[in-house]
C-alpha positions as CSV (number, residue, x, y, z in Angstrom):
1,M,4.0,21.3,7.8
2,A,2.7,23.6,10.5
3,K,-1.0,22.8,9.8
4,L,-0.6,19.1,9.9
5,Q,1.8,19.3,12.9
6,N,-0.6,21.5,14.8
7,A,-3.5,19.2,14.1
8,L,-1.4,16.2,15.4
9,A,-0.2,18.2,18.4
10,K,-3.8,18.6,19.5
11,K,-4.6,14.9,19.0
12,I,-1.5,13.3,20.5
13,P,-2.1,14.2,24.2
14,I,-5.6,12.9,24.0
15,W,-4.5,9.6,22.4
16,R,-1.7,9.2,24.9
17,K,-4.1,9.7,27.8
18,D,-6.6,7.3,26.3
19,I,-4.1,4.5,25.7
20,S,-2.4,5.0,29.1
21,G,-5.8,4.7,30.8
22,L,-6.7,1.6,28.8
23,V,-3.4,-0.1,29.6
24,K,-3.6,0.9,33.3
25,K,-7.2,-0.3,33.7
26,H,-7.3,-3.4,31.4
27,G,-3.7,-4.2,30.7
28,S,-4.0,-7.8,31.9
29,K,-7.0,-8.7,29.8
30,K,-6.3,-11.3,27.1
31,I,-7.3,-10.4,23.5
32,S,-6.0,-13.5,21.7
33,D,-5.1,-17.2,22.1
34,V,-2.4,-18.8,19.9
35,S,-2.6,-22.3,18.5
36,I,0.3,-24.4,17.3
37,L,-1.1,-24.1,13.8
38,Q,-0.9,-20.3,14.0
39,A,2.6,-20.4,15.4
40,Y,3.7,-22.5,12.4
41,G,1.4,-20.7,10.0
42,G,2.9,-17.3,9.9
43,M,0.9,-16.0,13.0
44,R,-2.2,-15.8,10.8
45,G,-5.0,-14.2,12.8
46,V,-3.0,-13.7,16.0
47,K,-4.1,-10.4,17.6
48,G,-0.8,-9.0,18.8
49,M,-0.5,-5.5,17.3
50,V,-2.2,-2.2,17.5
51,C,-2.9,-0.1,14.3
52,D,-5.3,2.8,14.6
53,T,-4.9,4.1,11.0
54,S,-7.0,1.4,9.4
55,E,-8.7,-1.9,9.9
56,V,-10.1,-4.6,7.7
57,P,-13.3,-6.2,9.1
58,P,-13.9,-9.5,7.2
59,D,-17.5,-8.5,6.4
60,K,-16.8,-4.8,5.4
61,G,-13.4,-4.4,3.9
62,L,-10.9,-1.6,4.4
63,L,-11.9,1.1,6.8
64,I,-9.5,4.1,7.0
65,R,-10.0,5.8,10.4
66,N,-13.4,4.1,10.5
67,I,-14.4,5.4,7.1
68,P,-15.2,2.8,4.4
69,V,-12.6,3.1,1.7
70,G,-15.5,3.2,-0.8
71,K,-16.5,6.5,0.5
72,L,-13.0,8.0,-0.1
73,T,-12.9,7.3,-3.9
74,S,-13.4,11.0,-4.7
75,K,-10.7,12.1,-2.3
76,T,-7.0,12.9,-2.9
77,P,-3.9,11.2,-1.5
78,E,-3.4,14.5,0.5
79,D,-6.8,14.0,2.0
80,T,-6.0,10.4,2.8
81,F,-2.6,11.0,4.4
82,Y,-4.1,13.8,6.5
83,L,-6.9,11.4,7.5
84,L,-4.4,8.6,8.3
85,C,-2.4,10.9,10.5
86,T,-5.1,12.8,12.4
87,G,-8.2,10.7,12.1
88,E,-10.0,13.6,10.4
89,L,-10.3,14.7,6.7
90,P,-8.8,18.1,6.0
91,N,-10.7,21.1,5.0
92,A,-9.9,22.8,1.7
93,K,-7.4,25.1,3.3
94,D,-5.5,22.3,5.1
95,R,-5.5,20.1,1.9
96,K,-4.0,23.0,-0.1
97,A,-1.4,23.6,2.6
98,L,-0.3,19.9,2.5
99,T,-0.2,19.9,-1.3
100,E,2.0,22.9,-1.2
101,E,4.2,21.4,1.5
102,L,4.8,18.2,-0.5
103,S,5.4,20.2,-3.6
104,S,8.1,22.3,-1.9
105,R,9.9,19.2,-0.8
106,A,9.7,17.3,-4.1
107,K,13.3,17.9,-5.4
108,V,15.4,14.8,-5.3
109,P,19.1,15.2,-4.5
110,S,21.3,14.8,-7.5
111,Y,23.4,12.0,-5.9
112,V,20.3,9.8,-5.9
113,W,20.1,9.9,-9.7
114,K,23.9,9.2,-10.0
115,V,23.5,6.1,-7.8
116,L,20.5,4.9,-9.9
117,E,22.3,5.6,-13.2
118,A,25.3,3.5,-11.9
119,M,23.0,0.4,-11.3
120,P,22.9,-2.3,-14.0
121,A,20.4,-1.4,-16.8
122,N,18.3,-4.5,-16.2
123,S,17.9,-3.8,-12.4
124,H,14.5,-4.5,-11.1
125,P,12.5,-1.3,-10.6
126,M,11.8,-2.1,-7.0
127,A,15.5,-2.6,-6.3
128,M,16.1,0.8,-7.8
129,F,13.3,2.4,-5.9
130,D,14.4,0.9,-2.6
131,T,18.0,1.9,-3.3
132,A,17.0,5.5,-3.9
133,I,15.1,5.6,-0.5
134,L,18.0,4.0,1.4
135,V,20.7,6.2,-0.1
136,M,18.7,9.3,1.1
137,Q,19.0,8.1,4.8
138,R,21.7,10.7,5.3
139,E,19.0,13.4,5.1
140,S,17.1,12.1,8.2
141,E,16.0,14.9,10.5
142,F,15.2,12.3,13.1
143,V,18.8,11.0,13.3
144,K,20.0,14.6,13.6
145,A,17.6,15.4,16.4
146,Y,18.2,12.1,18.2
147,N,21.9,12.5,18.1
148,A,21.6,16.1,19.4
149,G,19.5,14.8,22.4
150,M,15.7,15.2,22.6
151,S,12.7,14.2,24.7
152,K,11.1,10.9,23.8
153,M,7.8,12.8,23.8
154,D,9.0,14.8,20.8
155,Y,10.3,11.9,18.7
156,W,7.2,12.2,16.4
157,K,8.1,15.7,15.2
158,P,11.4,14.9,13.3
159,T,9.8,11.6,12.2
160,M,7.0,13.6,10.6
161,E,9.6,15.9,9.0
162,D,11.3,12.8,7.5
163,S,7.9,11.4,6.5
164,L,6.9,14.5,4.6
165,N,10.4,14.8,3.0
166,L,10.3,11.2,1.8
167,L,6.6,11.2,0.8
168,A,7.1,14.3,-1.3
169,K,10.0,12.8,-3.3
170,L,8.6,9.3,-3.9
171,P,6.6,10.2,-7.0
172,T,9.6,12.1,-8.5
173,I,11.9,9.1,-7.9
174,A,9.3,6.5,-9.0
175,A,8.5,8.4,-12.2
176,G,12.3,8.9,-12.9
177,I,12.9,5.2,-12.5
178,Y,10.0,4.4,-14.9
179,R,11.5,6.6,-17.6
180,M,15.1,5.5,-17.0
181,R,14.5,1.8,-16.6
182,F,12.1,1.4,-19.6
183,K,13.9,4.0,-21.9
184,K,11.0,6.4,-22.0
185,G,13.3,9.5,-22.5
186,K,14.6,12.1,-20.2
187,R,13.2,12.6,-16.7
188,I,10.3,15.0,-16.4
189,A,10.5,17.6,-13.5
190,P,7.6,18.1,-11.1
191,K,5.2,20.8,-12.3
192,K,4.3,23.6,-9.9
193,G,0.7,23.9,-9.0
194,L,-0.1,20.2,-9.5
195,A,-1.3,17.9,-6.6
196,W,0.7,14.9,-5.5
197,A,-1.0,12.3,-7.7
198,E,-1.4,14.7,-10.7
199,N,2.4,15.4,-10.6
200,Y,3.2,11.7,-10.5
201,A,1.0,11.1,-13.6
202,H,2.7,14.2,-15.3
203,M,6.2,12.9,-14.5
204,L,5.5,9.4,-15.8
205,G,5.0,11.0,-19.2
206,I,2.0,8.9,-20.3
207,P,-0.2,10.8,-22.8
208,D,-3.2,12.1,-20.9
209,K,-5.2,14.8,-22.8
210,S,-8.4,14.0,-21.0
211,G,-6.9,13.9,-17.5
212,D,-8.3,10.4,-17.0
213,F,-5.0,8.8,-16.3
214,A,-4.2,11.4,-13.6
215,D,-7.6,10.6,-12.1
216,C,-6.8,6.9,-12.2
217,M,-3.5,7.6,-10.4
218,R,-5.3,9.6,-7.8
219,L,-7.7,6.7,-7.2
220,Y,-5.0,4.1,-7.2
221,L,-2.9,6.0,-4.7
222,V,-5.9,6.4,-2.4
223,L,-7.1,2.8,-2.5
224,H,-3.7,1.2,-1.9
225,S,-2.6,3.6,0.9
226,D,-3.1,1.4,4.0
227,H,-4.3,-2.0,5.0
228,E,-4.0,-2.6,8.8
229,G,-0.7,-3.1,10.5
230,G,-0.1,-6.8,10.1
231,N,0.5,-7.1,6.3
232,V,4.1,-7.7,5.4
233,S,5.1,-4.2,4.3
234,A,3.4,-2.4,7.2
235,H,4.6,-4.9,9.8
236,A,8.2,-4.9,8.5
237,C,8.2,-1.1,8.6
238,H,6.8,-1.1,12.1
239,L,9.2,-3.7,13.3
240,V,12.3,-1.8,12.0
241,G,10.8,1.5,13.2
242,S,10.3,0.1,16.7
243,A,14.1,0.0,17.0
244,L,14.0,3.8,16.5
245,S,15.4,3.4,13.0
246,D,14.4,6.4,10.9
247,A,11.8,6.6,8.2
248,Y,14.2,5.9,5.4
249,Y,15.4,2.6,7.0
250,S,11.9,1.7,8.0
251,V,10.1,2.3,4.7
252,S,13.0,0.6,2.9
253,A,12.4,-2.5,5.0
254,G,8.7,-2.4,4.4
255,L,9.2,-2.1,0.6
256,N,11.6,-5.1,0.6
257,G,8.6,-7.1,1.9
258,L,6.2,-5.5,-0.6
259,A,8.5,-6.7,-3.4
260,G,7.8,-10.4,-2.6
261,P,5.6,-12.4,-4.9
262,L,3.1,-13.2,-2.1
263,H,2.5,-9.5,-1.4
264,G,3.0,-6.8,-4.0
265,L,3.2,-8.8,-7.2
266,A,-0.3,-10.1,-7.0
267,N,-1.8,-7.5,-9.4
268,Q,0.5,-8.5,-12.3
269,E,-0.3,-12.2,-11.7
270,C,-4.0,-11.4,-12.0
271,L,-3.6,-9.3,-15.1
272,N,-1.4,-12.1,-16.6
273,W,-4.3,-14.6,-16.1
274,V,-6.8,-12.2,-17.8
275,L,-4.4,-11.7,-20.7
276,E,-3.9,-15.4,-21.1
277,L,-7.6,-15.8,-21.2
278,K,-7.9,-13.1,-23.9
279,K,-5.2,-14.7,-25.9
280,K,-6.7,-18.2,-25.7
281,F,-10.1,-17.0,-26.9
282,K,-8.8,-14.2,-29.2
283,G,-11.0,-11.7,-27.3
284,V,-13.7,-11.9,-24.7
285,P,-15.0,-15.5,-24.3
286,S,-18.6,-16.6,-23.8
287,D,-19.9,-17.4,-20.4
288,E,-19.6,-21.1,-21.1
289,Q,-16.0,-20.8,-22.3
290,L,-15.0,-18.7,-19.3
291,T,-16.6,-21.2,-16.9
292,Q,-14.7,-24.1,-18.5
293,F,-11.5,-22.1,-18.4
294,A,-12.0,-21.4,-14.7
295,W,-12.6,-25.1,-14.0
296,D,-9.6,-26.1,-16.0
297,T,-7.4,-23.7,-14.0
298,L,-8.7,-25.2,-10.7
299,N,-8.6,-28.8,-11.8
300,G,-5.0,-28.2,-12.9
301,G,-4.1,-27.5,-9.3
302,K,-3.8,-23.8,-9.8
303,V,-5.6,-20.9,-8.2
304,I,-7.5,-18.1,-10.0
305,P,-5.4,-15.0,-9.2
306,G,-7.2,-12.1,-7.5
307,Y,-10.0,-14.2,-6.0
308,G,-9.9,-14.9,-2.3
309,H,-8.3,-12.9,0.5
310,A,-6.6,-13.8,3.8
311,V,-9.0,-11.6,5.8
312,L,-12.0,-10.5,3.7
313,R,-15.1,-12.6,3.2
314,V,-16.9,-10.1,0.9
315,T,-16.0,-8.4,-2.4
316,D,-13.1,-6.1,-1.8
317,P,-14.5,-2.6,-1.9
318,R,-11.3,-1.4,-3.6
319,F,-12.0,-3.8,-6.5
320,T,-15.5,-2.4,-6.7
321,A,-14.1,1.1,-7.0
322,F,-11.6,0.1,-9.7
323,R,-14.3,-1.9,-11.6
324,A,-16.6,1.1,-11.5
325,F,-13.8,3.4,-12.8
326,G,-13.0,1.1,-15.7
327,M,-16.6,0.5,-16.7
328,K,-17.3,4.2,-16.6
329,N,-14.2,5.4,-18.6
330,F,-13.4,2.6,-21.0
331,P,-16.2,-0.1,-21.0
332,E,-15.3,-1.1,-24.6
333,D,-11.7,-2.1,-23.6
334,P,-11.6,-6.0,-24.0
335,V,-9.3,-6.4,-20.9
336,M,-11.8,-4.4,-18.8
337,Q,-14.7,-6.4,-20.3
338,L,-12.9,-9.6,-19.2
339,V,-12.3,-8.3,-15.7
340,D,-16.0,-7.6,-15.5
341,K,-17.1,-10.9,-16.9
342,V,-14.7,-12.9,-14.7
343,Y,-16.3,-11.1,-11.7
344,T,-19.8,-12.4,-12.8
345,I,-18.6,-16.0,-13.5
346,V,-15.7,-17.0,-11.3
347,P,-17.3,-16.6,-7.8
348,K,-20.0,-19.1,-8.9
349,V,-17.3,-21.6,-10.0
350,L,-15.4,-21.1,-6.8
351,K,-18.6,-21.6,-4.7
352,E,-19.3,-24.9,-6.6
353,H,-15.7,-25.9,-6.2
354,G,-16.1,-25.5,-2.5
355,K,-12.5,-25.0,-1.4
356,A,-12.2,-21.2,-1.4
357,K,-13.1,-19.6,1.9
358,N,-13.8,-16.4,0.0
359,P,-14.9,-16.7,-3.6
360,W,-14.9,-12.9,-4.1
361,P,-12.4,-10.7,-5.8
362,N,-9.7,-8.7,-4.0
363,V,-8.2,-5.4,-5.1
364,D,-5.6,-7.1,-7.4
365,A,-8.3,-8.6,-9.6
366,G,-8.9,-5.2,-11.2
367,S,-6.1,-2.7,-10.6
368,G,-3.7,-4.0,-13.2
369,A,-6.3,-3.7,-16.0
370,L,-6.6,0.0,-15.4
371,L,-2.8,0.5,-15.7
372,Y,-2.7,-1.7,-18.8
373,H,-5.4,0.4,-20.5
374,Y,-3.5,3.6,-20.2
375,G,-0.4,2.0,-21.7
376,M,1.6,1.1,-18.7
377,K,2.4,-2.5,-19.7
378,E,5.7,-2.9,-17.9
379,F,4.5,-5.3,-15.2
380,S,7.6,-5.2,-13.1
381,Y,6.9,-1.6,-12.4
382,Y,3.5,-2.1,-10.9
383,T,4.9,-2.8,-7.4
384,V,6.7,0.5,-7.5
385,L,3.3,2.2,-8.0
386,F,1.9,0.2,-5.1
387,S,4.8,1.3,-3.0
388,V,4.3,5.0,-3.6
389,S,0.8,4.6,-2.3
390,R,1.5,2.2,0.6
391,A,4.2,4.6,1.9
392,M,1.4,6.8,3.2
393,G,0.2,4.1,5.5
394,M,3.6,3.0,6.6
395,L,4.7,6.6,7.4
396,S,1.5,7.6,9.2
397,Q,1.8,4.5,11.3
398,L,5.4,5.3,12.0
399,I,4.6,8.9,13.1
400,I,1.8,7.7,15.4
401,N,3.9,4.9,17.0
402,R,6.6,7.5,17.7
403,A,4.1,9.8,19.3
404,M,2.6,7.0,21.4
405,G,6.0,5.7,22.5
406,T,5.4,2.3,21.1
407,P,8.2,0.0,22.4
408,I,10.6,-2.1,20.4
409,E,8.8,-5.2,19.1
410,R,10.2,-8.4,20.6
411,P,7.9,-11.5,20.6
412,K,9.0,-14.7,22.3
413,S,9.8,-17.6,20.1
414,V,9.6,-21.2,21.2
415,T,11.2,-24.4,19.8
416,T,9.4,-27.4,18.3
417,A,10.6,-29.5,21.2
418,W,9.0,-27.0,23.6
419,L,5.7,-27.3,21.7
420,K,5.8,-31.1,21.8
421,K,6.2,-31.0,25.6
422,Q,3.2,-28.7,25.9
423,V,0.9,-31.0,23.9
424,K,1.8,-33.9,26.1
């Protein structure tokens, strides 16, 4: 931990000074106006949070610390987490140190497995994953340090301890749940010498002689790691963390949001649509058949899953990366061929249809196809995979918010009657 902590320790005073100066000089400047539509519409587009780990410009897609995510496709999750925390990519020595740090903390307490084994056999994998995280709350170093009395300026240090402890264990827990819930056999222990993503792939137990599945996991974990601070999982984690709840409580809250159909379940809905298409046409349809199928979907009052995005107005660069991986490694796979063909046909249909603000694919349009190819066909597990990755973003934001002394979040709500008075 020393290398990452030292890197952060150098950055934090600079960031504190920068933010303090900005607030002191320009604190009264307005950055957003709120309409009644936004107030009723889930605060969509309201600028009211600060997140320095990543941003999503509508015309560019995800930037992690100002680096386009498409330029990080060869990196590891260790690189990504280091980048999220410090704003810089690690050198080989620092990456190795973080890998070893996570490896040394990967052992999961035995009571966690006992709790999971006591749950009903048909429990949802996300409920199991979230329970495992929450039951480990007793391990929190932040709680111990807070109760012992410590300076607010040092809150980030035990928070980082909690973050590394939790992050290290997530692949072990997630893989154990996969094998337990879907009767894949005994749990597989972490293997010494493997990186974070490689170990996850190893513990899942999916045959992988070529190493391509491990590489797919590496890419998946990098691409899903963060997505600004306002999405449901990041915001829920931030909100709970702003009350000085520890990393276990905070990440648990974020994952409860990720489990919702409007957030983390999108990739399986997209894959379902593609599989329905494949079943209907007994393989890959012609361009004309696919075009008609897309129109039938839209005319039936349904949406085409995976196309459109709340923020983006271009093809999601994460989809581009997944598509490139699939077309390079298994271009003959009919599901991958369908994903590719849908990409060439559906945006044209949506443009002609005229109702979609963004006719281009988001990350969910392609990610499920990769998992399906490698034999992971248990759709209810996909959100757990997403969660392992997104924990990097939630935890890095939590560390930085503790370091910056971000206050408890408490927006002001108003009543419908108050709004009616205002519009008069």
